[in-house]
C-alpha positions as CSV (number, residue, x, y, z in Angstrom):
1,A,3.6,6.3,-11.9
2,Q,7.0,4.8,-11.3
3,L,5.8,1.5,-9.9
4,M,2.6,-0.5,-9.6
5,L,1.5,-2.6,-6.7
6,V,-0.4,-5.9,-7.1
7,N,-1.7,-8.2,-4.4
8,A,-0.6,-11.8,-4.4
9,Y,-3.6,-12.9,-2.3
10,H,-6.2,-11.6,-4.8
11,L,-4.2,-12.8,-7.9
12,Y,-3.7,-16.2,-6.3
13,L,-7.5,-16.6,-6.0
14,R,-8.4,-15.0,-9.3
15,P,-7.4,-15.4,-12.1
16,G,-4.8,-17.7,-10.5
17,V,-1.0,-17.9,-10.7
18,E,-1.1,-20.6,-13.4
19,T,-3.0,-18.3,-15.7
20,I,-0.8,-15.3,-15.2
21,S,2.4,-17.4,-15.5
22,R,1.2,-18.9,-18.8
23,L,0.4,-15.5,-20.1
24,G,4.0,-14.3,-19.6
25,G,3.9,-13.0,-16.0
26,I,2.3,-9.9,-14.4
27,H,3.9,-7.3,-16.7
28,S,2.5,-9.0,-19.8
29,F,-0.9,-9.7,-18.2
30,I,-1.6,-6.1,-17.3
31,S,0.4,-4.5,-20.1
32,W,2.7,-2.6,-17.7
33,Q,6.4,-2.5,-18.5
34,K,7.6,-0.5,-15.4
35,P,8.5,-2.1,-12.1
36,V,5.8,-4.1,-10.2
37,L,5.8,-4.8,-6.4
38,S,3.6,-7.7,-5.2
39,D,2.4,-7.6,-1.7
40,S,2.4,-11.0,0.1
41,G,-1.3,-10.8,0.8
42,G,-0.9,-11.3,4.6
43,F,-3.1,-8.4,5.5
44,Q,-5.9,-9.5,3.2
45,I,-5.7,-13.1,4.6
46,Y,-6.2,-11.8,8.1
47,S,-8.8,-9.1,7.2
48,L,-10.9,-10.8,4.5
49,S,-11.0,-14.5,5.5
50,P,-13.6,-15.4,8.1
51,L,-11.5,-18.2,9.5
52,V,-7.8,-17.9,9.9
53,K,-5.4,-20.3,11.8
54,V,-1.9,-19.0,12.2
55,K,0.8,-21.7,12.8
56,K,4.5,-21.7,12.9
57,E,4.4,-23.6,9.6
58,G,2.3,-20.9,7.9
59,V,-1.3,-19.7,7.7
60,E,-4.5,-21.6,7.0
61,F,-7.5,-19.7,5.9
62,T,-10.7,-19.9,3.9
63,S,-11.2,-18.1,0.6
64,H,-13.5,-15.1,1.0
65,L,-14.8,-16.0,-2.5
66,D,-16.0,-19.6,-2.2
67,G,-15.0,-20.8,1.3
68,T,-12.2,-23.1,0.0
69,K,-9.7,-24.0,2.7
70,I,-6.2,-22.9,1.8
71,F,-2.8,-23.3,3.5
72,L,0.2,-21.1,2.6
73,S,3.7,-21.3,4.0
74,P,6.2,-18.5,3.7
75,E,7.9,-20.6,1.0
76,D,4.6,-20.8,-0.9
77,V,4.2,-17.1,-0.8
78,V,7.7,-16.6,-2.2
79,D,6.9,-19.1,-5.0
80,I,3.6,-17.4,-5.8
81,Q,5.3,-14.1,-6.3
82,T,8.2,-15.6,-8.1
83,R,5.8,-17.1,-10.6
84,L,4.0,-13.8,-11.0
85,C,7.3,-12.3,-12.1
86,S,6.9,-9.2,-10.1
87,D,10.1,-7.2,-9.6
88,I,9.8,-6.8,-5.8
89,I,8.3,-9.5,-3.7
90,M,7.3,-9.2,0.0
91,A,8.0,-11.8,2.7
92,L,4.9,-13.2,4.6
93,D,4.4,-11.4,7.9
94,H,2.0,-11.6,10.9
95,F,0.3,-8.8,12.6
96,H,-2.5,-8.2,15.1
97,P,-5.1,-5.3,14.9
98,F,-4.8,-2.2,17.0
99,P,-5.1,-2.2,19.9
100,S,-3.4,-5.5,20.9
101,S,-1.5,-6.4,24.0
102,E,2.2,-6.3,24.1
103,E,2.3,-10.1,24.5
104,K,0.3,-10.6,21.3
105,I,2.5,-8.2,19.4
106,K,5.6,-10.0,20.8
107,E,4.3,-13.3,19.4
108,A,3.7,-11.6,16.0
109,V,7.2,-10.2,15.9
110,K,8.7,-13.6,16.7
111,L,6.7,-15.3,14.0
112,T,7.3,-12.6,11.5
113,T,11.1,-13.0,12.0
114,H,10.8,-16.8,11.7
115,W,8.9,-16.5,8.5
116,A,11.2,-13.8,7.2
117,Q,14.2,-16.1,7.6
118,R,12.5,-19.0,5.9
119,S,11.4,-16.7,3.1
120,K,15.0,-15.5,2.5
121,T,16.4,-19.0,2.7
122,H,13.9,-20.2,0.1
123,F,14.3,-17.1,-2.1
124,L,18.1,-17.7,-2.3
125,Q,17.4,-21.1,-3.8
126,Q,15.5,-19.5,-6.7
127,D,17.2,-18.5,-10.0
128,S,15.7,-15.1,-9.9
129,S,16.6,-11.5,-10.5
130,Q,13.7,-10.3,-8.3
131,L,14.2,-8.4,-5.1
132,L,12.9,-9.6,-1.7
133,W,11.8,-7.1,0.9
134,G,11.1,-7.8,4.6
135,I,8.2,-6.4,6.7
136,T,8.9,-5.2,10.2
137,Q,6.1,-5.5,12.8
138,G,5.8,-4.3,16.4
139,S,2.7,-2.2,16.4
140,V,3.3,0.9,18.6
141,Y,5.6,-0.8,21.0
142,W,9.0,0.6,20.2
143,N,11.0,-2.1,22.0
144,L,9.3,-4.7,19.8
145,R,9.5,-2.6,16.6
146,K,13.2,-2.1,17.3
147,Q,13.6,-5.8,17.8
148,S,11.8,-6.6,14.6
149,I,13.9,-4.1,12.6
150,E,17.2,-5.5,14.1
151,D,16.1,-9.1,13.4
152,L,15.3,-8.3,9.7
153,L,18.6,-6.4,9.3
154,K,20.5,-9.5,10.3
155,I,18.6,-11.5,7.7
156,D,19.5,-8.8,5.1
157,F,16.7,-7.9,2.7
158,D,16.8,-5.7,-0.4
159,G,14.3,-3.3,1.2
160,Y,12.3,-2.9,4.4
161,A,8.7,-2.1,5.1
162,L,7.0,-0.9,8.2
163,G,3.8,-2.9,8.6
164,G,1.1,-2.9,11.2
165,L,0.6,0.9,11.2
166,G,-2.2,3.1,9.9
167,I,-4.8,0.8,11.5
168,G,-6.2,3.1,14.2
169,E,-3.3,4.0,16.4
170,P,-3.0,7.6,17.6
171,K,-1.1,10.0,15.2
172,S,1.4,10.7,17.8
173,Q,2.4,7.0,18.1
174,F,2.5,6.6,14.4
175,A,4.8,9.6,14.1
176,E,7.1,8.3,16.9
177,I,7.5,4.9,15.3
178,T,8.4,6.3,11.9
179,E,10.7,8.8,13.5
180,R,12.6,6.3,15.5
181,A,12.7,3.7,12.7
182,D,14.5,6.2,10.5
183,S,17.6,6.0,12.7
184,L,17.7,2.2,12.4
185,L,16.8,1.5,8.8
186,P,19.7,1.6,6.3
187,K,19.8,4.8,4.2
188,E,20.9,3.0,1.1
189,K,17.9,0.7,1.0
190,P,14.2,1.6,0.2
191,R,11.8,2.1,3.1
192,Y,8.2,1.2,2.5
193,L,5.3,2.4,4.7
194,M,2.4,0.1,4.1
195,G,-1.2,1.1,4.1
196,I,-0.7,4.8,4.6
197,G,-2.7,7.2,2.3
198,Y,-3.7,10.4,4.1
199,I,-1.7,13.3,2.6
200,S,-0.7,14.7,6.0
201,D,0.6,11.3,7.1
202,I,2.6,10.9,3.9
203,L,4.2,14.3,4.2
204,E,5.3,13.6,7.8
205,A,6.6,10.2,6.8
206,V,8.6,11.5,3.8
207,E,10.3,13.9,6.3
208,R,11.2,10.8,8.3
209,G,12.9,9.0,5.4
210,I,10.1,6.9,3.9
211,D,10.4,6.3,0.1
212,L,7.3,4.3,-0.8
213,F,3.6,4.1,0.1
214,D,0.5,2.2,-0.8
215,C,-3.1,2.6,0.2
216,V,-6.6,1.9,-1.1
217,L,-7.7,5.4,-0.1
218,P,-7.6,7.2,-3.5
219,T,-9.3,4.4,-5.4
220,R,-11.8,3.4,-2.7
221,N,-12.8,7.0,-2.2
222,A,-13.1,7.4,-6.0
223,R,-15.6,4.5,-6.2
224,N,-17.6,6.0,-3.4
225,G,-17.7,9.4,-5.0
226,T,-15.2,11.4,-3.0
227,L,-12.7,13.3,-5.1
228,F,-9.6,15.1,-4.1
229,T,-8.8,18.5,-5.6
230,S,-6.3,21.3,-4.9
231,K,-9.1,23.2,-3.1
232,G,-10.3,20.3,-1.0
233,K,-12.6,17.3,-1.3
234,I,-15.6,17.0,-3.5
235,V,-18.4,14.6,-2.6
236,I,-19.8,14.3,-6.1
237,K,-23.3,13.0,-5.1
238,N,-24.2,16.3,-3.5
239,V,-27.0,18.1,-5.3
240,K,-25.1,21.3,-5.6
241,Y,-23.0,19.7,-8.4
242,A,-26.1,18.7,-10.5
243,Q,-25.7,21.7,-12.8
244,D,-22.0,22.5,-12.2
245,Q,-20.3,22.7,-15.6
246,R,-16.8,23.1,-14.2
247,P,-14.3,20.3,-14.1
248,L,-13.5,18.7,-10.7
249,D,-10.3,20.7,-10.5
250,E,-9.7,23.6,-13.0
251,G,-5.9,23.2,-12.6
252,C,-5.9,19.4,-13.2
253,S,-4.6,17.9,-16.5
254,C,-6.1,14.4,-16.0
255,Y,-8.3,12.9,-18.6
256,T,-11.4,13.3,-16.4
257,C,-10.9,17.0,-15.7
258,Q,-10.0,17.7,-19.4
259,N,-13.2,16.1,-20.7
260,F,-16.1,16.0,-18.2
261,S,-18.0,18.3,-15.9
262,R,-18.9,17.9,-12.3
263,A,-22.6,17.7,-13.4
264,Y,-21.9,14.8,-15.7
265,L,-19.7,13.0,-13.1
266,R,-22.5,13.4,-10.6
267,H,-25.0,11.9,-13.2
268,L,-22.8,8.9,-13.8
269,Y,-22.4,8.3,-10.0
270,E,-26.1,8.7,-9.3
271,R,-26.9,6.2,-12.1
272,Q,-24.3,3.8,-10.8
273,E,-22.5,3.6,-14.1
274,I,-19.2,1.7,-14.2
275,S,-17.7,4.7,-16.0
276,S,-18.2,6.7,-12.8
277,A,-15.7,4.6,-10.9
278,I,-13.3,4.6,-13.8
279,L,-13.3,8.4,-14.3
280,N,-13.2,9.1,-10.6
281,T,-10.3,6.8,-10.1
282,I,-8.4,8.3,-13.0
283,H,-8.7,11.7,-11.3
284,N,-7.8,10.6,-7.8
285,L,-4.8,8.7,-8.9
286,H,-3.6,11.6,-11.0
287,F,-4.1,13.9,-7.9
288,Y,-1.9,11.6,-5.8
289,L,0.8,11.1,-8.4
290,D,0.9,14.9,-8.9
291,I,1.5,15.3,-5.1
292,F,4.3,12.8,-5.2
293,R,5.8,14.6,-8.3
294,K,5.8,17.8,-6.3
295,I,7.3,16.1,-3.3
296,R,10.2,14.8,-5.4
297,Q,10.7,18.2,-7.0
298,S,10.7,20.0,-3.6
299,I,13.3,17.5,-2.2
300,Q,15.6,18.0,-5.2
301,S,15.3,21.8,-4.8
302,N,15.7,21.7,-1.0
303,T,12.3,23.3,-0.5
304,Y,10.5,20.4,1.0
305,T,9.8,22.0,4.4
306,R,8.2,25.0,2.7
307,F,6.2,22.7,0.4
308,K,5.0,20.6,3.3
309,R,3.9,23.7,5.2
310,S,1.9,25.0,2.3
311,I,0.1,21.7,1.7
312,I,-0.8,21.3,5.4
313,K,-2.0,24.9,5.6
314,Q,-4.2,24.4,2.5
315,R,-5.7,21.3,4.0
316,E,-6.4,22.9,7.3
317,E,-8.3,25.6,5.5
318,E,-10.6,23.0,3.7
């Protein structure tokens, strides 16, 4: 992997920013010396907290762990990520679930821009070598997405994310937004598509100029026993794998495939062993990283279109 994503919301709650800061920052805490991007945690605040109040000043919510009432301003979110010492920090944004009315999304765009400006102003007051990226909103309303992109371009961030997608909108609208955003976002700065994890969506988005993705899909599926292979998905709990001595994917070089059989992995999953989640996660992350390695290679060799077609055809045949 070239970069690791951590979530400011979860780290703020546990183990706490004070602890991580005292231990030398996020790189030292997790023993990872490559770049780290910290998400602002906005999505988790809205999706995990049972009670959320969004105000112009910031967001008030209750911890999903113990019910503690917490208020965070855009400036607080910058400070949290600054103290984590992540290399890339994300400005706090506001979104509504899909579907939402155009009026609601318009309000979210306006507030996101307001928070983005405050985040940038506060960030510039820090003595930091970190990079600050902005998150565009607008859902599937192109006029609002365009407005959001233009607003954030005026503020001038080090990179730009497309937020509020991959949450149930039709594939055609997802494709249209990423396609049209490509013409507005600067070519010289990174583009980050948040929360997108299906391989077909990733391939389409890469073709539209997206550089960076994050998603829980490979790790969540791993914990739930769904494994990705070059020949399709494996649901490891299925009884047909009970005596299957083959690795998950015979062409895979990950630790899991090099050392354990499908039968053993099924046994671990059935017994709810923690090693099941670990070994499954190792494999799924390796699978995704290998896909991205091949994407980069195909771009460098000018064979991306052919590579994309071969992967899509393979997945259609699953």
